[in-house]
C-alpha positions, 0 to 999 in steps of 0.5 A, spaced: 459 504 535 464 505 528 470 508 526 470 514 521 473 511 513 480 514 516 480 510 521 479 503 520 484 504 513 489 506 518 488 500 522 486 495 517 494 497 515 498 490 518 504 486 517 504 479 514 510 476 513 508 469 509 512 471 502 519 471 503 520 476 507 516 482 510 512 485 505 506 489 508 500 490 505 495 497 504 489 499 505 487 504 499 484 510 501 482 516 498 488 519 493 492 514 494 497 513 489 504 510 488 507 515 488 506 517 495 506 510 498 512 509 495 515 515 499 510 513 505 514 506 505 521 507 503 522 514 504 524 515 496 517 516 490 521 514 484 520 506 488 513 507 487 515 502 481 518 497 486 510 496 488 507 497 481 510 491 479 509 488 487 501 489 485 499 486 476 492 486 477 492 494 480 492 500 475 496 506 478 491 510 474 484 507 478 485 505 483 479 502 489 478 504 495 479 497 501 484 494 496 489 492 498 497 493 495 503 488 495 509 492 499 514 490 498 521 489 504 525 496 502 531 491 500 
């Protein structure tokens, strides 16, 4: 049986070392936003601009479910 949408999104999140340093690819689910993603990945929501800068083609006010965002390493 197919996984529920939330379960599928969770399994799609993966590490990818193809960029300089490690990065994470996050697949957008309902109600995701840069602020909450920064809190999740960096422990500090104020770092949302780091995610925005890594995804210049993404509109912070119009993230699309299923869209992939690059989450840079926390360095």
